[in-house]
Structure formats: structure tokens, C-alpha cells
N, C-alpha and C positions, 0 to 999 in steps of 0.2 A: 616701072614706077617704083617699086620698093628699092631696086638696085640703084637708081638714080637718087632716091632720098639718102639712102645709106652712104653712098659715095659722098654726097654733098656734105653730110654732117661730118664724116672723116675729114673732108678737106677744111671744114670750118674750123675744127679742133686744132688742125695743123696751123692754119693761118693765124688763129688765136695766139698760140704758143710763139710763133715766129715773130709776130708783130711787137711783142713785148721783149722778147729775148735777143733779138738781133737788130735794134734801131741803128739809124745813121748816127755817127757821133759828129758832134759840132763843137769846135773848140774856141770859137772867137766870141765869148760872151762876156768877157771882163768880170766885173765884180757884182753882177746883177744878183737880186735876191728875190726868191720866190718862197712864199709862205702858203703852205697848204693846211688847212683846217679840216680835219676828219680823216680817220684812217681806215675807212671801209674800202669796198672794191673799187670805187672811183678815186678816192683821195689817195690811197696807198699806192696804187699802180701809177697814178699821175706822178706823185713824187719820185718814185723809183724810175720811171721813164725819163723824166727830166734830168735826172743826175746821169743816167746812162747816156743820154743824147748829148748833153752838154755838160761835162764834168766841172767847168769853171763856174757855173751858177751855183750860188749858195741856196740849198734847198732845206727848209726846215718843215717838218711834219709834226702838226700840233694835234696830239690825241691823248686824252687822260687815262685811257685804259691800256695797261701793259700787255693785254692779250685781247684779240678781236674774236668775238663769237659769231660765227657765220649763220645767217638765216637759211640759205639753201641747204636742204636736207635736214633741217631742224624739225620738220614734220615727222621725219623717220625717227627722231629721238623720242617724240611724243608717243609714237607707236610702239616704242621699245625695240627698234631695229638697230639703233645706233646709240652710243654714249655721248653725252654732251661734251665730253673732252675731245671727241673727235672733231668738234666744231670749232675748236680753239686754235688761234694762230698768233704767233708773236711777231714783233717788229725788228728782231734781231738781224735778220738778213737785209732788212732795208737800211738799218743803221750801218751794216757792214758795206753797203754800196756807197757810203759817203752822205747819206741823208742825215741830218740832225734831227733826232726825234725828242720832242718836248713833251713829256709826260704831265701834261696839264691841260686845263681848258682855256679856250679863247673867250674872253669876257666882253670885249668891245672892239670895234674897228672905227678908226678914223680914216674914212676914205680920202679926205682932203690932204691930210698929212701922210698918209699911206703907212699907218701904224696900227698893228693889232696888239691889244693889251691882253695879257695872260692872267690866269688865276692867282699866281704867285706875285702879281704886282709888276713883273717885268714887261718890257715892250719890244716888239720886233718891227723893224721897218721892212717895207718890201717894194719892190718895183711891180710885181704882179702878185695878186692874192687869188687863191683857189679856196673856195669854200664847198666842201663835200660832206656836210654833217649828217645827212640822212634825215630821218623824220622825227617829229614829236608827236605823241598821241594827243589829240584835242580833247582835253579832259572836260570842256565845257559844251561840247557838242551833242551828248547824249545824256539826258537827265537821268540821275541816279548812278551814273558811272564816272568814278574818280579813281585816284591812286589807291585809296582804301578798299574800294569795291573790287579792285583788280586782284586783291588777295583771296577773294571769294569767287570771283568770276574772272579767271585770268584771261589776258589777252594773247600772251605767248607771242606777240607780234614783233618784239625785240628779243632775239634769242638770248638765253640765259637764264636766271632764276625762274622767270615765268614759264619758260619751257619745261623745266624740271617740275614745277608746281602742277601744270596741267597734266603732265605724265603721272604723277602721284595721285591725282584725283581720279584718273581713269583707272588706275590699279586698284584704288579703294572702292569703286563704285561696285554695287552689287549686280549681278547678272539680271537682266530685265530692265535696267535703268535706261534713261533717255539722255543722251548728249545733244545739247542744243548749241549751234554755232550761229552767231549773227554776222552778217556781211554788210559793210557800209557801201553807199553810193562811190562811184569813181570820182576822183582819183585816189588810189591808195597804193602802198607798196606791194609789188608782186601780184598782179591781178588774178592769176589762176590758183594762187597759194590756198585760199580757204577751201576750195573744191578738191584740191590735193589732200589737204588736212582731213576733210571728211571721209575721203577714200582710205587714208592710212589709218584713221581711227576705226573705220569699219573693218579694216583687215584685222586689227588687234582684237576687236569685239567678236568677230566672226570666229577666231581661235580660241579666245578666253571667255567670252561672256555672250554666246550666240543668241540669247533671247533680247538682247539689248537693240536700241534704235539711234539713228543720228538723224537730227533735223536740222536743216539748213534755213535760216530765216534771211531773205536776200532783199536789199533795197534796190535790186535791179530786175529787169525783166529778161536779161541775157547775160552770159558770161563768157570769158575766154575759153575756148577749145571745149565748148559746150557739148557738142555732139559726141566728142571723144570720152569726155567724163561720163555722160549719161549711158553710152554704150558700155563702159567699163562697169558702172553700177549695176546695170541689168545683168551683166555676165557674172560678175563676181560677188555682188552683194544684194541679190533680188529681195526687195521688200525691206531692206535695212536702211537705206538712205532716202529721206524724203526732202525735196527742194521745194520751198514756197516762195514764188517770185514776188515782187513788188505789186503786180496786179492782182495777186490772190490773197494780198494781206501780209506780205512778207517783211515789210518795213518796220523795223523796231524803233518805237517812239521813246521809250523809257525802259529801265530795268530796276529791279528791287533785289540788291544784293542778299538781303536777309532771308529771302525765300527762294533765291536764284530764279526769279520770274522775269520773262521777256514780255513786255507789253507791245503790242503792234496796233496798227490802225483799227483792227477788227477783233482782235483776240488777245488772250494771255496763254503763255506757255511756260510751265514749271519744268525746270531741268534738274537732273540729278548731277550732271556736270555741265557747267556753262562756260562756254568760250566766247567772249565778245571781241570782236574785231572793231575797234572803234574808229570813227572818223580820224584823219590824220592831216598834218600840215608840215611845211619844211621846219627843221629844228631851230631852236631859239636864236642861235648866233645868226642865223639868216635873217631873222626879223630885226635883231640888234644892228646888224651890218646895213640894213636898209636896202637888201636885195630881194626881199620878199614883197608882193603886192597884196591887195586886199583879199584875194583868194587864200592867202596863206602860202602860197607856192612862189617860186622865183623864175620870172620870164628871162630868157637868155637869147642871145643871137645864135644862129644855126651854124655860124662859120667857126668861131673861136670859143663858143660857150661863155661869152662875155656878158655880164648882166647888163639888161636893158635899163636898169636903174642907177648903177654906179660904175663908173669907168675903172678900168684896170682890175675889176674883180671878175673872176670866172666861177660859175656854179655848175656843179656836176651832180649826177646820181639822182636819187630819190627826191631830193629837195627841188629840183629844177622842173620847169615845164618844157618837154621836149617834143611836143607835137604828137605824132603818131608812135613814137619810140616809147616802150612801156617802162615803168619803174621797176627795175630788176637788176639783180647782181651782174649778169652778162652785159646789160646796157651800160651800167655805170662803168664796168671795166673797159668797155670800147671807148666810151666818152674820155675817160681818164688818160689813155694813150693817145687819142687824138688831140685832147687839150694840151697835153704836154708838147706835141709837135707844133700846135699853133702858138704856144707861148715862146718856144724857141725862135720861131719865125719873127714874131713881134718884137722880141728883145734884139733881134739882128737887123730890125728895120724892114723885114720882108712882109708881103701880105700872105697870110695863111692860105693854103690850099683848101678847096671845098672837101670836106670829109665824106667818106662813104663808110657807114657803121653797120655792123652785123650784130644782132641780138639773137640769141637762141635760148628757149625756155623749154626745160624738160620737166615733165611731171611723172610721178610714180603712183600708180593707182593701187599697186601691190609691189612686193620686192621684185617680182619678175614680169611686171606689167608696165611699161612706159611708152609715152608718146611725147611728141614735141611740136613746137612751132618756131620756125626760123624767120626772121624778117630783115631785110636790108633797107637802110634809110639814107636819104640824102637831103641837103638843104634846098628848100624851095619856098620862096614867099615868106622867108624869116622863120620858117618851122622845119622840123624834120618829118618828111613824108615818106611813106614806104614805097619802095621801087616796085612797080607792078611786075608780077611774074618772077622776081629774083628770090623770093622766099618760098615758104610752103609749110604745110602741116603734115603729120603722119596720116596715112590713109585710114578712113574709117572702117574699112574692112580688113585690117591687117590680122594675120593669124598670130597663134601664140609665140611662134619662133620670132616674128618681127617685134612684138611686144617685149620679149625677153632681151632682144638685141638693143632695143632702144633704151631699156633699163640699164644695160651696161654702158651705153653711150652717156646716159646721165651721170653715172659714177665717174666715168672718164672726164666728162666736161667739168664736173666739180673739182677733180684733181688738178686739171690743166688750170682752171681759174685761180685756184688758191695757191698753186705753185708759182704762178707768174706774178700773182700779187704780192705774196708774203715769203715767197722763196722755199 
């Protein structure tokens, strides 16, 4: 079993790299124009793959940030295992590939005229538009929590200054303090990330402030890779991490930033360091473009990722509703490459092939303790459903050698993901 899982993960890493670095080149695309809004793992790799597959297509990537700060491995920054600089990637290689990088925001979309308006007032026409803007935090969903509150109770759910703030608060906390993390109901970006964060913070506390505790207040009664996380907590951090599920009063109903207090259905919890993971929705441009529905997320077709609400607009990554496929960097990367191939077909008058997408999620409970889940997804009844028996998780009884090996795979997977996306 272990050898089978390890071989499969090595194969997945190779296939992921090969899919982006050696696509088929199509040259009969005329003067077609594709605009990609959002330079994360979905949008950036989509733009890059489009230009590689069909050099004649005019591809513009609209992204206001000159560098992208990656969320995967940002929990390790919080725990002091990495520096934030290691999470930053530029768009220089993408520009060298022939993609026009517009360092500004997209402020409006006229889907009838097929025009994107930019923050500087200029306009871009398109034949196909890709929206991959990621998430916005829903500041109205949790009473007491807004942008000002995030300076006292950081979310750190968008990597960058908030990541550094949470790290500084942990470093300043006295030994014996309590770190409280609130987890929202699904869907949200990267389902297992709050539990990895609890693990990484516990690792830091065990080494630096061993009398401290981590309290997880959860709006759910179960979570991704729960057995693997809880086994890791029992082995590595006995008595240090407490998880309170929904049925036991874990749902946070409001917060008080002044006192760092979490109010639940049945109790109040005061934190020395408070990390609020708030409810989320698709980023604002998705709402403006009319591709988000009343849930706040974007329904798409499962063949070409085309919006079910607006023609000729494709939505990728965390903003989109993808059925069983999780909101995660690896998922967005796979979607970006498949979307690029579908757009090339559509612009050439061909029917896109049904994609088969792979998503792999690695989690580190400690620097040398990793585990993972791999899923393979296919279109069925308008959604992406998991292919039974094609994926798998790490064995619950894995020994220390296997956990250390999985930790190395996690680092290798991150290197592959960022290299093929940003160069």
C-alpha cells in the first residue's frame, strides 16, 4: 500500500509538470483575444498555457499585484518555518512567454460588448474572458468582524501582511496563552488549511511556549482528513489542541475584537491570540461581471468552465463552484490548464474534450510529518464528481518514515506548482 501511494504521488508530480511544460502547439487562431482576470494558480497558468498552446492568440493577464504571495505553505510562515519572501512570485516569466501583463484591476465587464474596463480607465476587448479572481472575505457574515477587527484578530487567509501579523502575535504571546482559531462552514478556500494551521501553531508552541494551548472552534461536525489530523495531534501534541465541533458549541456567532472574545451558541472564549477564518465568497469582480449567483459563488459548466450565467466567460479556481473538487491551489492549477485547452478548441470551432482533473492536497502537521489526499475528477451531470477508486489518502497507520517522505513530497509539489505557474 505504501509503495503504491508513493509511486502514485511521484507520477502525479511528473504528470502535473508535463501537462504545463509540453502542451500541443496550435497555430491557426488568427487574431483572437483572451483576457484573464486574476494572476493566481488558476489564472496565471491558464494565461501561460494559452500562449504556449496557441501563440497567435493575444493573451492579456490583468493582475494589480506585481508579485503573487502564495497561500500554500503560508502556515509554515506563521509557525516560523519559512519566511514570507519565499512565498512571493513575480510575473516576469509569464511576460517573457508573450503574455501581456496589465498591472491594474478589472473594474467592470460588459458581457454583451465583450469589453473589460480596467482601473486606469482603459478597455480591453475579448473573444473569451477568464475570471480567476480568488476569494473575498465576507465582512458582513460574522457580527463584530470587519477589516478593522482583522488588525486585532487576523484572518491570515490571504497570504501577505496578515500572515506576518499573526506570526508576530504568536511570537509576542506569553507562555501559557491560548490561541483560538475559528473555522467557518463550507465552502471556503482550502478545506484542511485551518487544521494544518492548528498543527503548525502547536509545533511552534511546543518548542517555544509549551504551556500554551490551541482551541479550534468549528462550524462543522467533520473536516477533511480528520482522522489523519487527529492521529497527528494525539502523537505530536497530546493535550495541546482542542477541537470543538458544531454539535458541541463550536459555531462562532460573533466576535469582540476589543477583548479578543469569540461568542458561540453556548459559550464565550477569550483568546490571547485570535485567528478568525471568516466566511468567504467569490471576489468582487465576479459579482460585477454577473457570474456569481445568490450563494456568492460562480456556477460553471464542467466541460469548459464556462459560466452558467454569462456566455464566453470562464471562471476558475476558488471563485467557482466545482462540485466535489476542492477550492485549492492544485485544483485551480489543473483547471487553468484544462480551461486553456478548452478555449483553444472553442476558438478553433471544435468541441472541447471532457477533462479529467487531478487535485492533490498535502498537509504538514510538523516539519517532518506529512500526509495527503489525492482526487481524480470528471464531468458528470453538469458537475465535477470524484472518480471512485482513482484517488486515495495516506494510510492512517503510516510510520515516521512515511510521514517524513510525505513531507518531502509536499515541498516538491509546491516547487512544481509554483515553477509551472510562475516560471
